[in-house]
C-alpha positions as CSV (number, residue, x, y, z in Angstrom):
1,M,3.1,-19.8,11.5
2,S,1.0,-22.0,13.8
3,T,-2.7,-22.4,13.1
4,G,-5.3,-24.2,15.4
5,D,-3.5,-23.5,18.5
6,P,-1.4,-20.8,20.4
7,H,1.9,-22.8,20.8
8,E,4.1,-20.1,19.2
9,V,5.3,-18.4,22.1
10,A,7.9,-15.8,22.5
11,D,8.2,-15.9,26.4
12,D,6.5,-17.2,29.4
13,T,4.7,-14.5,30.8
14,S,3.0,-13.4,27.4
15,E,-0.6,-14.0,26.8
16,L,0.3,-16.7,24.5
17,A,1.9,-18.5,27.3
18,W,-1.2,-18.3,29.6
19,L,-3.3,-19.3,26.5
20,R,-1.2,-22.5,26.2
21,R,-1.4,-23.0,29.7
22,A,-5.1,-22.7,30.0
23,E,-5.4,-24.9,27.4
24,A,-3.3,-27.6,28.6
25,H,-5.3,-27.3,31.9
26,G,-8.5,-28.2,29.7
27,V,-9.8,-25.0,28.7
28,P,-10.9,-25.2,25.2
29,V,-9.1,-22.2,23.3
30,A,-10.4,-21.1,20.1
31,P,-8.6,-21.7,16.7
32,M,-5.8,-18.9,15.8
33,A,-3.0,-18.3,13.7
34,V,-0.2,-17.1,15.0
35,V,2.5,-15.0,13.1
36,P,6.0,-15.6,15.0
37,A,8.0,-12.8,16.1
38,Q,10.9,-14.4,14.0
39,V,8.6,-13.5,11.0
40,E,8.8,-9.7,12.2
41,A,12.4,-9.8,12.6
42,D,13.2,-11.6,9.2
43,F,10.9,-8.8,7.4
44,Y,12.9,-5.9,8.9
45,R,16.0,-7.6,7.9
46,W,14.9,-8.5,4.3
47,N,14.0,-5.0,3.5
48,N,17.0,-3.1,5.5
49,L,14.8,-1.8,7.8
50,P,17.0,-1.5,10.6
51,E,19.9,0.4,8.7
52,R,17.5,2.8,7.0
53,I,15.8,3.5,10.2
54,A,18.9,4.0,12.1
55,A,19.8,6.5,9.1
56,L,16.3,8.1,9.4
57,L,16.7,8.8,13.0
58,A,20.5,9.2,13.6
59,D,20.2,13.4,14.3
60,L,17.9,12.3,17.2
61,D,18.9,11.7,20.6
62,P,17.3,8.2,21.5
63,L,17.5,9.6,25.3
64,D,16.1,12.6,24.9
65,P,14.4,13.2,21.5
66,D,12.8,16.2,20.4
67,E,9.4,15.2,19.9
68,D,8.4,17.3,17.2
69,D,11.4,16.1,15.1
70,A,10.2,12.7,16.3
71,E,6.7,13.4,15.2
72,D,7.9,14.2,11.9
73,L,10.2,11.3,11.2
74,L,8.5,8.2,12.6
75,P,5.6,8.6,10.5
76,T,8.2,7.4,7.5
77,A,9.2,4.4,9.4
78,A,5.7,3.5,9.7
79,A,5.4,3.7,6.0
80,W,8.2,1.5,5.5
81,V,6.6,-1.1,7.6
82,R,3.3,-0.9,6.0
83,D,4.4,-0.5,2.5
84,H,7.4,-3.2,2.2
85,A,6.7,-6.8,0.8
86,L,6.7,-10.2,2.6
87,L,8.3,-13.2,1.0
88,D,5.9,-15.1,-1.1
89,A,6.8,-18.2,0.9
90,V,5.7,-16.2,3.9
91,V,2.7,-15.0,2.4
92,D,1.4,-18.5,1.2
93,T,1.9,-19.8,4.5
94,F,-0.2,-17.0,6.0
95,Y,-2.9,-17.9,4.0
96,D,-2.8,-21.6,4.7
97,A,-2.9,-20.8,8.6
98,L,-6.1,-18.9,7.9
99,S,-7.7,-21.3,5.7
100,G,-9.6,-22.7,8.9
101,L,-10.6,-19.5,10.5
102,P,-14.0,-17.7,9.8
103,P,-14.4,-14.6,7.3
104,R,-14.0,-12.0,10.0
105,L,-11.0,-11.8,12.0
106,T,-9.2,-9.9,14.7
107,V,-5.3,-9.3,14.0
108,R,-3.7,-8.5,17.4
109,R,-0.5,-8.1,19.5
110,P,-0.8,-10.3,22.7
111,G,-2.6,-8.3,25.3
112,A,-4.2,-5.8,22.9
113,S,-7.5,-5.6,21.3
114,G,-6.1,-5.3,17.9
115,V,-7.6,-4.4,14.5
116,A,-10.5,-6.1,12.3
117,A,-9.9,-7.5,9.0
118,S,-11.3,-10.1,6.4
119,R,-9.7,-13.4,5.8
120,G,-7.0,-13.0,3.0
121,R,-5.3,-10.1,2.3
122,P,-7.2,-7.6,4.3
123,A,-5.6,-10.0,7.2
124,L,-2.1,-9.9,6.0
125,I,-2.1,-6.0,5.6
126,A,-3.5,-5.9,8.9
127,V,-0.6,-7.8,10.3
128,K,1.7,-5.2,8.7
129,R,-0.5,-2.1,10.1
130,V,-0.2,-4.0,13.8
131,W,3.5,-4.2,13.3
132,A,3.5,-0.4,11.9
133,E,2.0,0.8,15.3
134,D,5.2,0.2,17.0
135,W,6.4,3.7,15.3
136,L,3.6,5.7,16.7
137,L,5.2,8.6,18.8
138,A,4.6,7.5,22.3
139,P,5.9,3.8,22.0
140,S,8.6,4.9,20.3
141,V,9.8,7.5,22.3
142,A,9.3,5.4,25.5
143,R,11.3,2.7,23.8
144,A,14.3,5.1,23.0
145,Q,14.2,6.8,26.5
146,E,14.1,3.8,28.3
147,G,17.4,2.8,26.4
148,R,15.9,-0.2,24.3
149,G,16.9,1.6,21.0
150,W,14.3,2.9,18.4
151,L,13.7,-0.5,16.8
152,P,10.8,-2.3,18.4
153,A,11.3,-6.0,20.1
154,P,9.8,-8.6,17.6
155,R,6.5,-10.2,18.7
156,P,3.9,-12.7,17.9
157,V,0.7,-11.6,16.3
158,L,-2.6,-13.7,16.9
159,V,-5.2,-13.9,14.3
160,H,-8.8,-15.4,15.5
161,A,-12.4,-14.6,15.2
162,A,-13.4,-11.1,15.3
163,D,-16.7,-12.0,16.9
164,L,-15.6,-12.3,20.5
165,R,-17.7,-11.7,23.8
166,A,-16.6,-11.2,27.3
167,D,-17.4,-14.5,29.0
168,P,-17.4,-14.8,33.0
169,T,-17.9,-18.6,32.6
170,V,-14.7,-19.0,30.5
171,A,-13.0,-16.5,32.8
172,A,-14.0,-18.8,35.8
173,A,-12.7,-21.7,34.2
174,A,-9.2,-20.1,33.0
175,A,-8.8,-18.6,36.3
176,S,-9.4,-22.2,37.9
177,A,-6.6,-23.3,35.5
178,L,-4.1,-20.7,35.9
179,G,-4.4,-20.0,39.7
180,R,-4.9,-16.3,39.3
181,P,-8.0,-13.9,38.3
182,V,-8.2,-13.4,34.5
183,A,-10.7,-11.4,32.2
184,A,-11.6,-13.8,29.2
185,W,-13.3,-13.1,25.8
186,S,-14.7,-16.6,23.9
187,D,-15.7,-17.1,20.3
188,D,-19.4,-17.7,19.4
189,E,-18.5,-21.6,20.2
190,G,-17.7,-20.6,24.0
191,R,-13.8,-20.9,23.3
192,L,-11.1,-19.0,24.9
193,A,-9.6,-16.4,22.4
194,R,-8.5,-13.7,24.5
195,L,-7.5,-13.3,28.1
196,E,-6.2,-10.5,30.5
197,L,-4.7,-11.3,33.8
198,G,-6.2,-9.5,36.7
């Protein structure tokens, strides 16, 4: 887990990569904690979720799933993600990463708006809620029908100040730095916290 900058990057096309590029070009970026994709991958592995979910969904044809059956089964997978524990060392690292952040936070995937949470345990629970959203019916069926299987690909999670505002000044600075139009949101000190490519 990192804190203070968005340097945990899953790939060069993610919002995290664009935040990093904007920062490298002099655009101030808001402090944030990044839960790396590897934390999610390890969580699934430690809790034997790939095997358990494979058994749960074994009777569903991934390329042509019965949506009624999927709708009955997928909430169980989501509940397993929400309810299983993280290792103590991961929890401690997460809390340390939040220590410099404000009391009210947003927890989100890159490119998403996310969920609100207070710093501390509520933010930790929100990370697992964000992970569990991958088991909603639409993304699960889309993943399976596209041949990617039932399991979601691990992705990072961002945690930053909750009180963001759309900021045309920061958007202009980020667009200039990145060489493409963007929409941008800033924290109360005018630092870039979220962007969407135009």
